[in-house]
Backbone as JSON Lines, residues from 0, in Angstrom:
{"i":0,"aa":"M","n":[60.96,89.1,175.14],"ca":[61.73,90.25,175.38],"c":[63.25,89.99,174.41]}
{"i":1,"aa":"A","n":[63.54,88.94,174.14],"ca":[64.55,88.55,173.37],"c":[64.35,88.62,172.05]}
{"i":2,"aa":"L","n":[63.13,88.45,171.59],"ca":[62.89,88.68,170.17],"c":[62.84,90.11,169.89]}
{"i":3,"aa":"I","n":[62.2,90.92,170.68],"ca":[62.33,92.38,170.62],"c":[63.66,92.98,170.34]}
{"i":4,"aa":"L","n":[64.69,92.19,171.2],"ca":[65.98,92.66,171.0],"c":[66.54,92.25,169.7]}
{"i":5,"aa":"V","n":[66.26,91.01,169.32],"ca":[66.79,90.6,168.02],"c":[66.23,91.64,166.77]}
{"i":6,"aa":"V","n":[65.0,91.82,166.99],"ca":[64.2,92.59,165.76],"c":[64.89,93.93,165.89]}
{"i":7,"aa":"L","n":[65.23,94.51,167.01],"ca":[65.81,95.83,167.17],"c":[67.22,95.93,166.5]}
{"i":8,"aa":"L","n":[68.03,94.67,166.97],"ca":[69.29,94.57,166.44],"c":[69.44,94.38,164.9]}
{"i":9,"aa":"L","n":[68.51,93.78,164.37],"ca":[68.24,93.3,162.85],"c":[67.79,94.75,162.29]}
{"i":10,"aa":"A","n":[67.07,95.47,162.71],"ca":[66.76,96.9,162.24],"c":[67.99,97.91,162.42]}
{"i":11,"aa":"L","n":[68.73,97.85,163.17],"ca":[69.93,98.63,163.36],"c":[70.97,98.25,162.24]}
{"i":12,"aa":"L","n":[71.23,96.85,162.15],"ca":[72.0,96.6,161.22],"c":[71.89,96.82,159.66]}
{"i":13,"aa":"L","n":[70.61,96.6,159.45],"ca":[70.1,96.74,158.12],"c":[69.93,98.34,157.87]}
{"i":14,"aa":"G","n":[69.61,99.09,158.8],"ca":[69.58,100.55,158.77],"c":[71.18,101.17,158.4]}
{"i":15,"aa":"G","n":[71.97,100.49,159.18],"ca":[73.36,100.78,159.06],"c":[73.98,100.61,157.71]}
{"i":16,"aa":"A","n":[73.64,99.27,157.32],"ca":[74.06,98.67,155.89],"c":[73.32,99.67,154.84]}
{"i":17,"aa":"G","n":[72.19,100.08,154.84],"ca":[71.58,101.09,153.92],"c":[72.24,102.28,153.97]}
{"i":18,"aa":"F","n":[72.73,102.92,155.08],"ca":[73.41,104.21,154.97],"c":[74.58,104.14,154.33]}
{"i":19,"aa":"A","n":[75.42,102.85,154.64],"ca":[76.73,102.58,153.97],"c":[76.6,102.46,152.47]}
{"i":20,"aa":"V","n":[75.53,101.61,152.07],"ca":[75.27,101.46,150.66],"c":[75.06,102.85,150.0]}
{"i":21,"aa":"H","n":[74.24,103.6,150.53],"ca":[73.97,104.98,150.04],"c":[75.22,105.98,149.83]}
{"i":22,"aa":"L","n":[75.99,105.87,150.75],"ca":[77.11,106.48,150.84],"c":[78.1,106.01,149.84]}
{"i":23,"aa":"L","n":[78.28,104.77,149.69],"ca":[79.02,104.09,148.58],"c":[78.62,104.47,147.16]}
{"i":24,"aa":"W","n":[77.28,104.75,146.99],"ca":[76.88,105.07,145.8],"c":[77.24,106.61,145.45]}
{"i":25,"aa":"W","n":[77.2,107.48,146.4],"ca":[77.63,108.74,146.18],"c":[79.1,108.84,146.08]}
{"i":26,"aa":"V","n":[79.85,108.1,146.58],"ca":[81.26,108.0,146.36],"c":[81.52,107.42,144.96]}
{"i":27,"aa":"A","n":[80.81,106.5,144.31],"ca":[80.91,105.93,143.19],"c":[80.57,106.98,142.08]}
{"i":28,"aa":"L","n":[79.66,107.81,142.32],"ca":[79.17,108.93,141.3],"c":[80.16,109.74,141.32]}
{"i":29,"aa":"I","n":[80.82,110.35,142.45],"ca":[81.96,111.26,142.57],"c":[83.26,110.78,141.72]}
{"i":30,"aa":"I","n":[83.47,109.52,141.76],"ca":[84.75,109.01,140.97],"c":[84.21,108.79,139.55]}
{"i":31,"aa":"L","n":[83.08,108.6,139.14],"ca":[82.77,108.47,137.84],"c":[82.77,109.84,137.33]}
{"i":32,"aa":"A","n":[82.33,111.0,137.89],"ca":[82.31,112.4,137.28],"c":[83.85,112.65,137.16]}
{"i":33,"aa":"V","n":[84.72,112.49,138.19],"ca":[86.0,112.95,137.99],"c":[86.85,112.02,136.89]}
{"i":34,"aa":"W","n":[86.4,110.79,136.55],"ca":[86.95,109.86,135.5],"c":[86.5,110.55,134.07]}
{"i":35,"aa":"L","n":[85.21,110.9,133.99],"ca":[84.65,111.48,132.79],"c":[85.28,112.83,132.43]}
{"i":36,"aa":"A","n":[85.54,113.53,133.49],"ca":[86.18,114.94,133.32],"c":[87.45,114.67,133.0]}
{"i":37,"aa":"G","n":[88.34,113.79,133.24],"ca":[89.4,113.56,132.62],"c":[89.57,113.42,131.08]}
{"i":38,"aa":"F","n":[88.66,112.87,130.63],"ca":[88.46,112.76,129.11],"c":[88.12,114.23,128.66]}
{"i":39,"aa":"V","n":[87.38,115.07,129.16],"ca":[86.99,116.38,128.65],"c":[88.17,117.28,128.88]}
{"i":40,"aa":"L","n":[88.66,117.28,130.12],"ca":[89.98,118.38,130.34],"c":[91.11,118.03,130.19]}
{"i":41,"aa":"R","n":[91.59,116.93,129.44],"ca":[92.86,116.58,129.25],"c":[93.42,117.58,128.25]}
{"i":42,"aa":"G","n":[94.59,117.71,128.18],"ca":[95.31,118.81,127.37],"c":[95.13,118.59,125.84]}
{"i":43,"aa":"A","n":[95.01,119.62,125.15],"ca":[94.74,119.63,123.54],"c":[96.11,119.06,123.16]}
{"i":44,"aa":"G","n":[97.15,119.47,123.61],"ca":[98.4,119.37,122.91],"c":[99.25,118.18,123.1]}
{"i":45,"aa":"T","n":[98.55,117.04,123.42],"ca":[99.18,115.73,123.91],"c":[99.59,115.01,122.61]}
{"i":46,"aa":"G","n":[98.88,115.15,121.46],"ca":[99.11,114.56,120.33],"c":[98.24,113.31,120.31]}
{"i":47,"aa":"G","n":[97.55,112.93,121.08],"ca":[96.61,111.76,121.05],"c":[97.45,110.4,121.0]}
{"i":48,"aa":"G","n":[98.76,110.42,121.41],"ca":[99.45,109.05,121.65],"c":[98.95,108.36,122.85]}
{"i":49,"aa":"P","n":[99.67,106.96,122.99],"ca":[99.23,106.39,124.14],"c":[99.61,106.94,125.23]}
{"i":50,"aa":"R","n":[100.49,107.89,125.46],"ca":[100.66,108.58,126.68],"c":[99.91,109.71,127.01]}
{"i":51,"aa":"A","n":[98.97,109.97,126.03],"ca":[97.83,110.97,126.23],"c":[96.81,110.9,127.35]}
{"i":52,"aa":"R","n":[96.71,109.57,127.85],"ca":[95.64,109.22,128.87],"c":[96.15,109.81,130.23]}
{"i":53,"aa":"W","n":[95.32,110.23,130.98],"ca":[95.62,110.51,132.42],"c":[95.7,109.53,133.51]}
{"i":54,"aa":"Y","n":[95.24,108.45,132.95],"ca":[95.19,107.14,134.01],"c":[96.21,106.1,133.32]}
{"i":55,"aa":"R","n":[96.35,105.16,133.96],"ca":[97.34,104.1,133.83],"c":[96.53,102.72,133.33]}
{"i":56,"aa":"W","n":[95.35,102.62,132.99],"ca":[94.82,101.28,132.76],"c":[95.28,100.85,131.35]}
């Protein structure tokens, strides 16, 4: 009986971790899309100087 509970608990943990990893992949893809859109959609009148970037890295 204890072995069945351990296996079910392990399956629950791995299933939850799989869902969390899947969700994090979607979040990472959305952030990547926003980051790439910043290069495309930045203003044309910025002059291309160092302040032209919309991020601070």
